[in-house]
All heavy atoms as a GROMACS GRO file, in nm:
protein
  646
    1MET      N    1   6.332   8.842  14.701
    1MET     CA    2   6.372   8.979  14.695
    1MET      C    3   6.302   9.061  14.804
    1MET      O    4   6.364   9.144  14.869
    1MET     CB    5   6.340   9.034  14.556
    1MET     CG    6   6.395   9.170  14.534
    1MET     SD    7   6.574   9.168  14.539
    1MET     CE    8   6.612   9.273  14.408
    2THR      N    9   6.174   9.035  14.822
    2THR     CA   10   6.098   9.108  14.923
    2THR      C   11   6.155   9.083  15.062
    2THR      O   12   6.168   9.176  15.142
    2THR     CB   13   5.950   9.065  14.920
    2THR    OG1   14   5.899   9.088  14.789
    2THR    CG2   15   5.868   9.140  15.021
    3LYS      N   16   6.192   8.960  15.088
    3LYS     CA   17   6.247   8.925  15.219
    3LYS      C   18   6.380   8.997  15.244
    3LYS      O   19   6.405   9.048  15.353
    3LYS     CB   20   6.265   8.774  15.228
    3LYS     CG   21   6.281   8.723  15.368
    3LYS     CD   22   6.276   8.571  15.370
    3LYS     CE   23   6.275   8.522  15.512
    3LYS     NZ   24   6.263   8.379  15.522
    4ILE      N   25   6.464   9.005  15.142
    4ILE     CA   26   6.594   9.073  15.154
    4ILE      C   27   6.573   9.222  15.182
    4ILE      O   28   6.634   9.280  15.272
    4ILE     CB   29   6.678   9.052  15.026
    4ILE    CG1   30   6.720   8.906  15.014
    4ILE    CG2   31   6.802   9.143  15.027
    4ILE    CD1   32   6.781   8.871  14.879
    5ILE      N   33   6.486   9.285  15.104
    5ILE     CA   34   6.461   9.428  15.121
    5ILE      C   35   6.400   9.456  15.259
    5ILE      O   36   6.442   9.550  15.327
    5ILE     CB   37   6.367   9.479  15.009
    5ILE    CG1   38   6.442   9.477  14.875
    5ILE    CG2   39   6.317   9.620  15.040
    5ILE    CD1   40   6.356   9.506  14.755
    6THR      N   41   6.306   9.374  15.300
    6THR     CA   42   6.245   9.391  15.432
    6THR      C   43   6.349   9.378  15.542
    6THR      O   44   6.354   9.459  15.635
    6THR     CB   45   6.134   9.286  15.454
    6THR    OG1   46   6.040   9.297  15.348
    6THR    CG2   47   6.063   9.307  15.587
    7THR      N   48   6.436   9.280  15.532
    7THR     CA   49   6.542   9.260  15.631
    7THR      C   50   6.636   9.381  15.635
    7THR      O   51   6.669   9.431  15.743
    7THR     CB   52   6.621   9.132  15.601
    7THR    OG1   53   6.530   9.021  15.597
    7THR    CG2   54   6.727   9.106  15.707
    8LEU      N   55   6.679   9.427  15.519
    8LEU     CA   56   6.770   9.543  15.513
    8LEU      C   57   6.705   9.668  15.572
    8LEU      O   58   6.767   9.740  15.649
    8LEU     CB   59   6.814   9.569  15.369
    8LEU     CG   60   6.916   9.472  15.313
    8LEU    CD1   61   6.937   9.497  15.164
    8LEU    CD2   62   7.048   9.484  15.386
    9PHE      N   63   6.582   9.694  15.534
    9PHE     CA   64   6.514   9.812  15.586
    9PHE      C   65   6.496   9.805  15.736
    9PHE      O   66   6.512   9.904  15.808
    9PHE     CB   67   6.377   9.830  15.518
    9PHE     CG   68   6.382   9.924  15.402
    9PHE    CD1   69   6.421   9.879  15.278
    9PHE    CD2   70   6.346  10.056  15.417
    9PHE    CE1   71   6.426   9.965  15.169
    9PHE    CE2   72   6.350  10.144  15.310
    9PHE     CZ   73   6.390  10.098  15.186
   10THR      N   74   6.463   9.687  15.787
   10THR     CA   75   6.444   9.669  15.931
   10THR      C   76   6.572   9.697  16.007
   10THR      O   77   6.570   9.760  16.113
   10THR     CB   78   6.394   9.526  15.960
   10THR    OG1   79   6.277   9.502  15.884
   10THR    CG2   80   6.364   9.508  16.107
   11VAL      N   81   6.685   9.655  15.952
   11VAL     CA   82   6.814   9.677  16.017
   11VAL      C   83   6.858   9.823  16.004
   11VAL      O   84   6.900   9.885  16.101
   11VAL     CB   85   6.922   9.582  15.957
   11VAL    CG1   86   7.060   9.619  16.007
   11VAL    CG2   87   6.891   9.438  15.992
   12MET      N   88   6.845   9.878  15.884
   12MET     CA   89   6.895  10.014  15.859
   12MET      C   90   6.802  10.123  15.912
   12MET      O   91   6.846  10.229  15.951
   12MET     CB   92   6.919  10.033  15.709
   12MET     CG   93   7.031   9.944  15.656
   12MET     SD   94   7.054   9.963  15.480
   12MET     CE   95   7.129  10.125  15.474
   13PHE      N   96   6.672  10.097  15.910
   13PHE     CA   97   6.573  10.196  15.952
   13PHE      C   98   6.477  10.132  16.052
   13PHE      O   99   6.368  10.089  16.015
   13PHE     CB  100   6.494  10.249  15.831
   13PHE     CG  101   6.582  10.300  15.720
   13PHE    CD1  102   6.602  10.224  15.606
   13PHE    CD2  103   6.645  10.423  15.730
   13PHE    CE1  104   6.682  10.271  15.502
   13PHE    CE2  105   6.725  10.470  15.628
   13PHE     CZ  106   6.744  10.394  15.515
   14PRO      N  107   6.514  10.128  16.179
   14PRO     CA  108   6.432  10.056  16.278
   14PRO      C  109   6.293  10.114  16.300
   14PRO      O  110   6.204  10.046  16.349
   14PRO     CB  111   6.516  10.064  16.406
   14PRO     CG  112   6.612  10.174  16.384
   14PRO     CD  113   6.632  10.187  16.238
   15HIS      N  114   6.270  10.239  16.260
   15HIS     CA  115   6.139  10.300  16.283
   15HIS      C  116   6.045  10.288  16.164
   15HIS      O  117   5.936  10.343  16.166
   15HIS     CB  118   6.156  10.448  16.321
   15HIS     CG  119   6.240  10.467  16.443
   15HIS    ND1  120   6.204  10.418  16.566
   15HIS    CD2  121   6.360  10.527  16.460
   15HIS    CE1  122   6.298  10.448  16.654
   15HIS    NE2  123   6.393  10.514  16.592
   16VAL      N  124   6.087  10.216  16.059
   16VAL     CA  125   6.003  10.198  15.940
   16VAL      C  126   5.894  10.097  15.973
   16VAL      O  127   5.918   9.994  16.035
   16VAL     CB  128   6.087  10.149  15.820
   16VAL    CG1  129   5.996  10.110  15.704
   16VAL    CG2  130   6.185  10.256  15.777
   17GLU      N  131   5.773  10.130  15.931
   17GLU     CA  132   5.660  10.040  15.955
   17GLU      C  133   5.616   9.978  15.822
   17GLU      O  134   5.595  10.049  15.724
   17GLU     CB  135   5.544  10.121  16.013
   17GLU     CG  136   5.424  10.039  16.047
   17GLU     CD  137   5.313  10.124  16.106
   17GLU    OE1  138   5.344  10.220  16.178
   17GLU    OE2  139   5.196  10.093  16.077
   18PHE      N  140   5.610   9.847  15.819
   18PHE     CA  141   5.566   9.776  15.699
   18PHE      C  142   5.421   9.736  15.714
   18PHE      O  143   5.379   9.690  15.819
   18PHE     CB  144   5.651   9.650  15.677
   18PHE     CG  145   5.792   9.679  15.635
   18PHE    CD1  146   5.894   9.688  15.727
   18PHE    CD2  147   5.821   9.700  15.501
   18PHE    CE1  148   6.023   9.715  15.688
   18PHE    CE2  149   5.950   9.728  15.460
   18PHE     CZ  150   6.051   9.735  15.554
   19ARG      N  151   5.346   9.756  15.606
   19ARG     CA  152   5.205   9.716  15.606
   19ARG      C  153   5.176   9.639  15.478
   19ARG      O  154   5.230   9.669  15.374
   19ARG     CB  155   5.114   9.839  15.609
   19ARG     CG  156   5.130   9.920  15.733
   19ARG     CD  157   5.036  10.037  15.730
   19ARG     NE  158   5.059  10.122  15.845
   19ARG     CZ  159   5.001  10.236  15.864
   19ARG    NH1  160   4.915  10.282  15.774
   19ARG    NH2  161   5.026  10.307  15.970
   20LYS      N  162   5.089   9.542  15.490
   20LYS     CA  163   5.046   9.470  15.371
   20LYS      C  164   4.928   9.548  15.312
   20LYS      O  165   4.837   9.587  15.382
   20LYS     CB  166   5.003   9.328  15.406
   20LYS     CG  167   5.120   9.241  15.441
   20LYS     CD  168   5.082   9.096  15.442
   20LYS     CE  169   5.207   9.017  15.476
   20LYS     NZ  170   5.198   8.882  15.434
   21VAL      N  171   4.936   9.571  15.183
   21VAL     CA  172   4.833   9.648  15.115
   21VAL      C  173   4.742   9.552  15.040
   21VAL      O  174   4.788   9.467  14.965
   21VAL     CB  175   4.897   9.748  15.016
   21VAL    CG1  176   4.790   9.826  14.944
   21VAL    CG2  177   4.992   9.841  15.089
   22GLN      N  178   4.616   9.569  15.061
   22GLN     CA  179   4.516   9.491  14.989
   22GLN      C  180   4.492   9.557  14.853
   22GLN      O  181   4.502   9.679  14.842
   22GLN     CB  182   4.385   9.485  15.068
   22GLN     CG  183   4.401   9.423  15.205
   22GLN     CD  184   4.453   9.281  15.200
   22GLN    OE1  185   4.413   9.202  15.114
   22GLN    NE2  186   4.542   9.246  15.290
   23PRO      N  187   4.461   9.479  14.751
   23PRO     CA  188   4.438   9.537  14.618
   23PRO      C  189   4.338   9.653  14.615
   23PRO      O  190   4.356   9.747  14.540
   23PRO     CB  191   4.387   9.418  14.536
   23PRO     CG  192   4.450   9.301  14.601
   23PRO     CD  193   4.454   9.334  14.749
   24VAL      N  194   4.238   9.651  14.702
   24VAL     CA  195   4.140   9.762  14.703
   24VAL      C  196   4.202   9.892  14.752
   24VAL      O  197   4.150  10.000  14.726
   24VAL     CB  198   4.016   9.729  14.789
   24VAL    CG1  199   3.935   9.618  14.728
   24VAL    CG2  200   4.056   9.696  14.932
   25ASP      N  201   4.316   9.883  14.822
   25ASP     CA  202   4.383  10.003  14.876
   25ASP      C  203   4.490  10.059  14.784
   25ASP      O  204   4.548  10.162  14.813
   25ASP     CB  205   4.446   9.970  15.012
   25ASP     CG  206   4.344   9.929  15.116
   25ASP    OD1  207   4.230   9.981  15.111
   25ASP    OD2  208   4.378   9.847  15.203
   26TYR      N  209   4.521   9.990  14.674
   26TYR     CA  210   4.629  10.033  14.585
   26TYR      C  211   4.611  10.176  14.535
   26TYR      O  212   4.705  10.253  14.535
   26TYR     CB  213   4.644   9.940  14.465
   26TYR     CG  214   4.705   9.806  14.495
   26TYR    CD1  215   4.687   9.699  14.409
   26TYR    CD2  216   4.782   9.785  14.608
   26TYR    CE1  217   4.744   9.575  14.435
   26TYR    CE2  218   4.838   9.662  14.635
   26TYR     CZ  219   4.818   9.557  14.549
   26TYR     OH  220   4.874   9.436  14.574
   27LYS      N  221   4.490  10.210  14.494
   27LYS     CA  222   4.467  10.344  14.439
   27LYS      C  223   4.496  10.451  14.543
   27LYS      O  224   4.556  10.554  14.512
   27LYS     CB  225   4.324  10.357  14.387
   27LYS     CG  226   4.302  10.284  14.258
   27LYS     CD  227   4.162  10.305  14.208
   27LYS     CE  228   4.142  10.221  14.082
   27LYS     NZ  229   4.008  10.230  14.030
   28LEU      N  230   4.455  10.427  14.665
   28LEU     CA  231   4.481  10.524  14.772
   28LEU      C  232   4.630  10.542  14.794
   28LEU      O  233   4.678  10.655  14.808
   28LEU     CB  234   4.413  10.479  14.901
   28LEU     CG  235   4.428  10.572  15.021
   28LEU    CD1  236   4.369  10.709  14.990
   28LEU    CD2  237   4.359  10.512  15.142
   29PHE      N  238   4.705  10.434  14.794
   29PHE     CA  239   4.850  10.442  14.811
   29PHE      C  240   4.915  10.511  14.692
   29PHE      O  241   5.012  10.585  14.708
   29PHE     CB  242   4.910  10.303  14.834
   29PHE     CG  243   4.900  10.260  14.978
   29PHE    CD1  244   4.790  10.188  15.021
   29PHE    CD2  245   4.998  10.292  15.070
   29PHE    CE1  246   4.778  10.150  15.153
   29PHE    CE2  247   4.987  10.253  15.202
   29PHE     CZ  248   4.876  10.182  15.244
   30GLN      N  249   4.864  10.488  14.573
   30GLN     CA  250   4.919  10.554  14.455
   30GLN      C  251   4.895  10.705  14.461
   30GLN      O  252   4.982  10.784  14.426
   30GLN     CB  253   4.858  10.495  14.328
   30GLN     CG  254   4.909  10.357  14.297
   30GLN     CD  255   4.839  10.296  14.177
   30GLN    OE1  256   4.723  10.325  14.149
   30GLN    NE2  257   4.911  10.211  14.105
   31VAL      N  258   4.779  10.745  14.506
   31VAL     CA  259   4.748  10.888  14.520
   31VAL      C  260   4.839  10.950  14.625
   31VAL      O  261   4.895  11.058  14.605
   31VAL     CB  262   4.599  10.909  14.556
   31VAL    CG1  263   4.572  11.054  14.594
   31VAL    CG2  264   4.510  10.867  14.441
   32ALA      N  265   4.856  10.882  14.738
   32ALA     CA  266   4.944  10.932  14.843
   32ALA      C  267   5.087  10.946  14.790
   32ALA      O  268   5.155  11.046  14.818
   32ALA     CB  269   4.941  10.840  14.964
   33ASP      N  270   5.132  10.850  14.714
   33ASP     CA  271   5.266  10.853  14.656
   33ASP      C  272   5.280  10.970  14.558
   33ASP      O  273   5.380  11.042  14.559
   33ASP     CB  274   5.297  10.722  14.585
   33ASP     CG  275   5.440  10.714  14.537
   33ASP    OD1  276   5.531  10.753  14.612
   33ASP    OD2  277   5.460  10.669  14.422
   34LEU      N  278   5.178  10.992  14.476
   34LEU     CA  279   5.180  11.103  14.381
   34LEU      C  280   5.189  11.237  14.454
   34LEU      O  281   5.268  11.324  14.417
   34LEU     CB  282   5.054  11.100  14.293
   34LEU     CG  283   5.034  11.220  14.200
   34LEU    CD1  284   5.145  11.226  14.096
   34LEU    CD2  285   4.899  11.215  14.134
   35ILE      N  286   5.110  11.253  14.558
   35ILE     CA  287   5.110  11.379  14.633
   35ILE      C  288   5.245  11.401  14.702
   35ILE      O  289   5.302  11.511  14.694
   35ILE     CB  290   4.995  11.382  14.735
   35ILE    CG1  291   4.862  11.390  14.660
   35ILE    CG2  292   5.010  11.499  14.832
   35ILE    CD1  293   4.740  11.369  14.746
   36CYS      N  294   5.299  11.299  14.764
   36CYS     CA  295   5.429  11.311  14.831
   36CYS      C  296   5.540  11.342  14.731
   36CYS      O  297   5.625  11.427  14.755
   36CYS     CB  298   5.462  11.183  14.908
   36CYS     SG  299   5.360  11.159  15.052
   37THR      N  300   5.539  11.274  14.617
   37THR     CA  301   5.639  11.298  14.513
   37THR      C  302   5.629  11.439  14.460
   37THR      O  303   5.730  11.507  14.442
   37THR     CB  304   5.623  11.196  14.398
   37THR    OG1  305   5.637  11.064  14.451
   37THR    CG2  306   5.725  11.219  14.289
   38THR      N  307   5.508  11.487  14.438
   38THR     CA  308   5.488  11.623  14.389
   38THR      C  309   5.538  11.725  14.490
   38THR      O  310   5.600  11.825  14.454
   38THR     CB  311   5.340  11.648  14.356
   38THR    OG1  312   5.296  11.546  14.265
   38THR    CG2  313   5.320  11.783  14.291
   39GLU      N  314   5.512  11.701  14.618
   39GLU     CA  315   5.560  11.792  14.723
   39GLU      C  316   5.713  11.795  14.726
   39GLU      O  317   5.773  11.903  14.738
   39GLU     CB  318   5.507  11.748  14.860
   39GLU     CG  319   5.359  11.769  14.878
   39GLU     CD  320   5.320  11.916  14.900
   39GLU    OE1  321   5.405  11.996  14.944
   39GLU    OE2  322   5.204  11.949  14.870
   40LEU      N  323   5.776  11.680  14.715
   40LEU     CA  324   5.923  11.676  14.713
   40LEU      C  325   5.979  11.746  14.590
   40LEU      O  326   6.078  11.819  14.598
   40LEU     CB  327   5.973  11.531  14.717
   40LEU     CG  328   5.952  11.459  14.850
   40LEU    CD1  329   5.989  11.311  14.837
   40LEU    CD2  330   6.035  11.523  14.959
   41LEU      N  331   5.914  11.727  14.476
   41LEU     CA  332   5.957  11.795  14.354
   41LEU      C  333   5.939  11.946  14.367
   41LEU      O  334   6.018  12.024  14.315
   41LEU     CB  335   5.881  11.743  14.234
   41LEU     CG  336   5.924  11.606  14.185
   41LEU    CD1  337   5.823  11.552  14.084
   41LEU    CD2  338   6.062  11.611  14.125
   42SER      N  339   5.836  11.988  14.438
   42SER     CA  340   5.813  12.130  14.462
   42SER      C  341   5.928  12.191  14.541
   42SER      O  342   5.975  12.301  14.509
   42SER     CB  343   5.681  12.149  14.537
   42SER     OG  344   5.664  12.282  14.574
   43ILE      N  345   5.974  12.120  14.640
   43ILE     CA  346   6.088  12.167  14.721
   43ILE      C  347   6.212  12.176  14.633
   43ILE      O  348   6.286  12.275  14.638
   43ILE     CB  349   6.111  12.072  14.841
   43ILE    CG1  350   5.994  12.083  14.940
   43ILE    CG2  351   6.244  12.104  14.910
   43ILE    CD1  352   5.992  11.974  15.046
   44LYS      N  353   6.235  12.073  14.550
   44LYS     CA  354   6.349  12.075  14.459
   44LYS      C  355   6.338  12.189  14.359
   44LYS      O  356   6.438  12.253  14.324
   44LYS     CB  357   6.362  11.941  14.385
   44LYS     CG  358   6.411  11.828  14.473
   44LYS     CD  359   6.420  11.699  14.397
   44LYS     CE  360   6.546  11.697  14.314
   44LYS     NZ  361   6.569  11.567  14.251
   45ALA      N  362   6.217  12.218  14.314
   45ALA     CA  363   6.196  12.326  14.218
   45ALA      C  364   6.229  12.461  14.280
   45ALA      O  365   6.291  12.547  14.217
   45ALA     CB  366   6.052  12.324  14.166
   46GLU      N  367   6.188  12.481  14.405
   46GLU     CA  368   6.216  12.607  14.474
   46GLU      C  369   6.366  12.629  14.490
   46GLU      O  370   6.414  12.741  14.484
   46GLU     CB  371   6.148  12.609  14.612
   46GLU     CG  372   5.998  12.617  14.605
   46GLU     CD  373   5.947  12.739  14.529
   46GLU    OE1  374   5.998  12.850  14.551
   46GLU    OE2  375   5.856  12.721  14.447
   47LYS      N  376   6.439  12.521  14.509
   47LYS     CA  377   6.585  12.529  14.524
   47LYS      C  378   6.657  12.522  14.390
   47LYS      O  379   6.778  12.526  14.385
   47LYS     CB  380   6.634  12.416  14.614
   47LYS     CG  381   6.585  12.426  14.756
   47LYS     CD  382   6.638  12.310  14.839
   47LYS     CE  383   6.591  12.318  14.982
   47LYS     NZ  384   6.646  12.208  15.063
   48LYS      N  385   6.579  12.506  14.282
   48LYS     CA  386   6.632  12.491  14.147
   48LYS      C  387   6.731  12.374  14.139
   48LYS      O  388   6.840  12.384  14.085
   48LYS     CB  389   6.697  12.621  14.099
   48LYS     CG  390   6.599  12.736  14.091
   48LYS     CD  391   6.659  12.857  14.030
   48LYS     CE  392   6.571  12.977  14.022
   48LYS     NZ  393   6.436  12.976  14.055
   49GLU      N  394   6.688  12.260  14.193
   49GLU     CA  395   6.772  12.141  14.200
   49GLU      C  396   6.713  12.023  14.123
   49GLU      O  397   6.733  11.908  14.159
   49GLU     CB  398   6.794  12.100  14.346
   49GLU     CG  399   6.872  12.200  14.427
   49GLU     CD  400   6.890  12.157  14.571
   49GLU    OE1  401   6.825  12.060  14.615
   49GLU    OE2  402   6.967  12.224  14.641
   50PHE      N  403   6.640  12.050  14.016
   50PHE     CA  404   6.586  11.941  13.935
   50PHE      C  405   6.700  11.864  13.871
   50PHE      O  406   6.798  11.922  13.824
   50PHE     CB  407   6.497  11.997  13.825
   50PHE     CG  408   6.351  11.999  13.857
   50PHE    CD1  409   6.304  11.992  13.987
   50PHE    CD2  410   6.257  12.008  13.757
   50PHE    CE1  411   6.169  11.994  14.016
   50PHE    CE2  412   6.121  12.010  13.783
   50PHE     CZ  413   6.078  12.003  13.913
   51SER      N  414   6.685  11.731  13.868
   51SER     CA  415   6.785  11.647  13.802
   51SER      C  416   6.765  11.655  13.651
   51SER      O  417   6.665  11.710  13.602
   51SER     CB  418   6.771  11.502  13.848
   51SER     OG  419   6.649  11.448  13.800
   52LYS      N  420   6.859  11.596  13.578
   52LYS     CA  421   6.849  11.593  13.432
   52LYS      C  422   6.720  11.524  13.387
   52LYS      O  423   6.650  11.572  13.298
   52LYS     CB  424   6.968  11.517  13.374
   52LYS     CG  425   7.064  11.599  13.297
   52LYS     CD  426   7.168  11.506  13.235
   52LYS     CE  427   7.286  11.586  13.189
   52LYS     NZ  428   7.388  11.503  13.128
   53SER      N  429   6.691  11.411  13.449
   53SER     CA  430   6.572  11.335  13.408
   53SER      C  431   6.444  11.410  13.443
   53SER      O  432   6.346  11.404  13.369
   53SER     CB  433   6.572  11.196  13.471
   53SER     OG  434   6.573  11.204  13.611
   54GLU      N  435   6.443  11.481  13.555
   54GLU     CA  436   6.325  11.560  13.590
   54GLU      C  437   6.305  11.674  13.490
   54GLU      O  438   6.192  11.702  13.449
   54GLU     CB  439   6.339  11.614  13.733
   54GLU     CG  440   6.328  11.505  13.837
   54GLU     CD  441   6.384  11.540  13.972
   54GLU    OE1  442   6.457  11.642  13.985
   54GLU    OE2  443   6.358  11.464  14.067
   55MET      N  444   6.414  11.737  13.450
   55MET     CA  445   6.405  11.844  13.351
   55MET      C  446   6.358  11.788  13.216
   55MET      O  447   6.280  11.850  13.146
   55MET     CB  448   6.539  11.916  13.334
   55MET     CG  449   6.575  12.006  13.451
   55MET     SD  450   6.456  12.138  13.478
   55MET     CE  451   6.499  12.246  13.345
   56GLU      N  452   6.404  11.670  13.184
   56GLU     CA  453   6.364  11.606  13.059
   56GLU      C  454   6.214  11.573  13.061
   56GLU      O  455   6.144  11.592  12.963
   56GLU     CB  456   6.446  11.478  13.038
   56GLU     CG  457   6.472  11.448  12.893
   56GLU     CD  458   6.574  11.336  12.879
   56GLU    OE1  459   6.692  11.358  12.912
   56GLU    OE2  460   6.531  11.228  12.834
   57PHE      N  461   6.167  11.524  13.174
   57PHE     CA  462   6.026  11.485  13.186
   57PHE      C  463   5.933  11.607  13.188
   57PHE      O  464   5.833  11.611  13.119
   57PHE     CB  465   6.004  11.400  13.311
   57PHE     CG  466   5.865  11.347  13.324
   57PHE    CD1  467   5.828  11.232  13.258
   57PHE    CD2  468   5.770  11.413  13.401
   57PHE    CE1  469   5.698  11.182  13.268
   57PHE    CE2  470   5.641  11.365  13.411
   57PHE     CZ  471   5.604  11.250  13.346
   58PHE      N  472   5.966  11.707  13.271
   58PHE     CA  473   5.880  11.823  13.289
   58PHE      C  474   5.913  11.938  13.193
   58PHE      O  475   5.838  12.033  13.184
   58PHE     CB  476   5.888  11.875  13.433
   58PHE     CG  477   5.838  11.776  13.535
   58PHE    CD1  478   5.925  11.718  13.625
   58PHE    CD2  479   5.704  11.740  13.540
   58PHE    CE1  480   5.880  11.628  13.720
   58PHE    CE2  481   5.658  11.650  13.635
   58PHE     CZ  482   5.747  11.594  13.724
   59HIS      N  483   6.026  11.935  13.128
   59HIS     CA  484   6.075  12.036  13.033
   59HIS      C  485   6.129  12.160  13.102
   59HIS      O  486   6.225  12.219  13.054
   59HIS     CB  487   5.969  12.073  12.929
   59HIS     CG  488   5.918  11.956  12.853
   59HIS    ND1  489   5.997  11.886  12.764
   59HIS    CD2  490   5.798  11.893  12.855
   59HIS    CE1  491   5.926  11.785  12.713
   59HIS    NE2  492   5.805  11.787  12.767
   60SER      N  493   6.066  12.203  13.210
   60SER     CA  494   6.117  12.318  13.285
   60SER      C  495   6.049  12.321  13.422
   60SER      O  496   5.946  12.256  13.442
   60SER     CB  497   6.088  12.449  13.211
   60SER     OG  498   5.950  12.476  13.213
   61ILE      N  499   6.106  12.396  13.512
   61ILE     CA  500   6.046  12.411  13.645
   61ILE      C  501   5.913  12.483  13.631
   61ILE      O  502   5.815  12.448  13.697
   61ILE     CB  503   6.143  12.484  13.740
   61ILE    CG1  504   6.263  12.393  13.771
   61ILE    CG2  505   6.073  12.525  13.869
   61ILE    CD1  506   6.373  12.456  13.852
   62LYS      N  507   5.908  12.582  13.544
   62LYS     CA  508   5.785  12.657  13.522
   62LYS      C  509   5.673  12.564  13.472
   62LYS      O  510   5.559  12.572  13.517
   62LYS     CB  511   5.810  12.769  13.420
   62LYS     CG  512   5.692  12.857  13.396
   62LYS     CD  513   5.727  12.968  13.298
   62LYS     CE  514   5.606  13.055  13.270
   62LYS     NZ  515   5.636  13.162  13.176
   63SER      N  516   5.707  12.476  13.379
   63SER     CA  517   5.611  12.380  13.327
   63SER      C  518   5.562  12.286  13.437
   63SER      O  519   5.442  12.256  13.445
   63SER     CB  520   5.676  12.300  13.215
   63SER     OG  521   5.593  12.195  13.174
   64PHE      N  522   5.653  12.239  13.521
   64PHE     CA  523   5.615  12.152  13.635
   64PHE      C  524   5.515  12.223  13.724
   64PHE      O  525   5.410  12.167  13.759
   64PHE     CB  526   5.739  12.111  13.715
   64PHE     CG  527   5.706  12.062  13.853
   64PHE    CD1  528   5.648  11.938  13.872
   64PHE    CD2  529   5.732  12.141  13.965
   64PHE    CE1  530   5.615  11.893  14.000
   64PHE    CE2  531   5.700  12.097  14.092
   64PHE     CZ  532   5.642  11.973  14.109
   65LYS      N  533   5.545  12.347  13.760
   65LYS     CA  534   5.457  12.422  13.851
   65LYS      C  535   5.320  12.446  13.788
   65LYS      O  536   5.217  12.432  13.854
   65LYS     CB  537   5.521  12.555  13.888
   65LYS     CG  538   5.636  12.541  13.985
   65LYS     CD  539   5.695  12.676  14.019
   65LYS     CE  540   5.807  12.664  14.119
   65LYS     NZ  541   5.864  12.796  14.153
   66LYS      N  542   5.320  12.482  13.661
   66LYS     CA  543   5.195  12.516  13.592
   66LYS      C  544   5.107  12.394  13.567
   66LYS      O  545   4.986  12.398  13.590
   66LYS     CB  546   5.228  12.584  13.459
   66LYS     CG  547   5.106  12.629  13.382
   66LYS     CD  548   5.147  12.697  13.253
   66LYS     CE  549   5.025  12.735  13.171
   66LYS     NZ  550   5.064  12.789  13.041
   67GLU      N  551   5.167  12.284  13.521
   67GLU     CA  552   5.088  12.170  13.477
   67GLU      C  553   5.066  12.063  13.584
   67GLU      O  554   4.965  11.993  13.580
   67GLU     CB  555   5.154  12.107  13.355
   67GLU     CG  556   5.158  12.201  13.236
   67GLU     CD  557   5.236  12.145  13.120
   67GLU    OE1  558   5.244  12.020  13.107
   67GLU    OE2  559   5.290  12.224  13.042
   68TYR      N  560   5.157  12.049  13.677
   68TYR     CA  561   5.146  11.941  13.775
   68TYR      C  562   5.119  11.992  13.916
   68TYR      O  563   5.022  11.951  13.980
   68TYR     CB  564   5.273  11.854  13.775
   68TYR     CG  565   5.294  11.781  13.645
   68TYR    CD1  566   5.364  11.838  13.540
   68TYR    CD2  567   5.240  11.654  13.626
   68TYR    CE1  568   5.381  11.772  13.420
   68TYR    CE2  569   5.256  11.586  13.507
   68TYR     CZ  570   5.327  11.646  13.404
   68TYR     OH  571   5.343  11.580  13.285
   69LEU      N  572   5.206  12.080  13.964
   69LEU     CA  573   5.193  12.127  14.102
   69LEU      C  574   5.062  12.202  14.124
   69LEU      O  575   4.993  12.180  14.224
   69LEU     CB  576   5.313  12.216  14.138
   69LEU     CG  577   5.317  12.268  14.281
   69LEU    CD1  578   5.323  12.151  14.379
   69LEU    CD2  579   5.436  12.360  14.301
   70LYS      N  580   5.025  12.287  14.030
   70LYS     CA  581   4.902  12.364  14.042
   70LYS      C  582   4.781  12.272  14.055
   70LYS      O  583   4.693  12.296  14.138
   70LYS     CB  584   4.889  12.455  13.919
   70LYS     CG  585   4.779  12.556  13.929
   70LYS     CD  586   4.783  12.647  13.805
   70LYS     CE  587   4.675  12.751  13.808
   70LYS     NZ  588   4.679  12.834  13.688
   71ALA      N  589   4.778  12.166  13.977
   71ALA     CA  590   4.666  12.072  13.981
   71ALA      C  591   4.657  12.001  14.116
   71ALA      O  592   4.549  11.982  14.170
   71ALA     CB  593   4.679  11.970  13.869
   72ILE      N  594   4.772  11.963  14.170
   72ILE     CA  595   4.774  11.894  14.300
   72ILE      C  596   4.734  11.990  14.412
   72ILE      O  597   4.657  11.954  14.501
   72ILE     CB  598   4.914  11.833  14.328
   72ILE    CG1  599   4.946  11.720  14.231
   72ILE    CG2  600   4.927  11.784  14.473
   72ILE    CD1  601   4.861  11.596  14.246
   73LEU      N  602   4.786  12.112  14.407
   73LEU     CA  603   4.754  12.210  14.512
   73LEU      C  604   4.607  12.247  14.514
   73LEU      O  605   4.551  12.277  14.620
   73LEU     CB  606   4.842  12.334  14.496
   73LEU     CG  607   4.990  12.314  14.524
   73LEU    CD1  608   5.067  12.444  14.499
   73LEU    CD2  609   5.014  12.264  14.665
   74ARG      N  610   4.542  12.245  14.399
   74ARG     CA  611   4.398  12.272  14.394
   74ARG      C  612   4.318  12.168  14.471
   74ARG      O  613   4.210  12.198  14.523
   74ARG     CB  614   4.349  12.276  14.250
   74ARG     CG  615   4.352  12.413  14.192
   74ARG     CD  616   4.278  12.418  14.059
   74ARG     NE  617   4.380  12.424  13.954
   74ARG     CZ  618   4.382  12.351  13.846
   74ARG    NH1  619   4.287  12.266  13.821
   74ARG    NH2  620   4.479  12.362  13.759
   75LYS      N  621   4.370  12.048  14.480
   75LYS     CA  622   4.300  11.939  14.549
   75LYS      C  623   4.331  11.934  14.699
   75LYS      O  624   4.268  11.860  14.773
   75LYS     CB  625   4.340  11.802  14.490
   75LYS     CG  626   4.320  11.792  14.340
   75LYS     CD  627   4.176  11.785  14.304
   75LYS     CE  628   4.163  11.764  14.154
   75LYS     NZ  629   4.037  11.805  14.102
   76LYS      N  630   4.428  12.012  14.741
   76LYS     CA  631   4.474  12.010  14.880
   76LYS      C  632   4.363  12.058  14.974
   76LYS      O  633   4.294  12.155  14.945
   76LYS     CB  634   4.598  12.099  14.896
   76LYS     CG  635   4.676  12.073  15.019
   76LYS     CD  636   4.806  12.148  15.013
   76LYS     CE  637   4.895  12.112  15.128
   76LYS     NZ  638   5.024  12.176  15.117
   77LEU      N  639   4.348  11.987  15.084
   77LEU     CA  640   4.246  12.025  15.183
   77LEU      C  641   4.294  12.137  15.271
   77LEU      O  642   4.402  12.149  15.308
   77LEU     CB  643   4.210  11.904  15.271
   77LEU     CG  644   4.145  11.789  15.196
   77LEU    CD1  645   4.125  11.672  15.292
   77LEU    CD2  646   4.012  11.830  15.140
   0.00000   0.00000   0.00000
């Protein structure tokens, strides 16, 4: 499966860079993923474009901003 996905991404997105992650780096990548996801959700919230599942998970845009986005922004450098 990994080989198929790598091949497809290489063909469809020639500028994508693949890196092997060592287990000690997993936490750093998870944090980076959380921050990027929160930033994207923030953009969607501003445009009021939350999906059904996002609304179900966060309950409301206001709740997302208060409980999740605020916490992430406090950590921003």
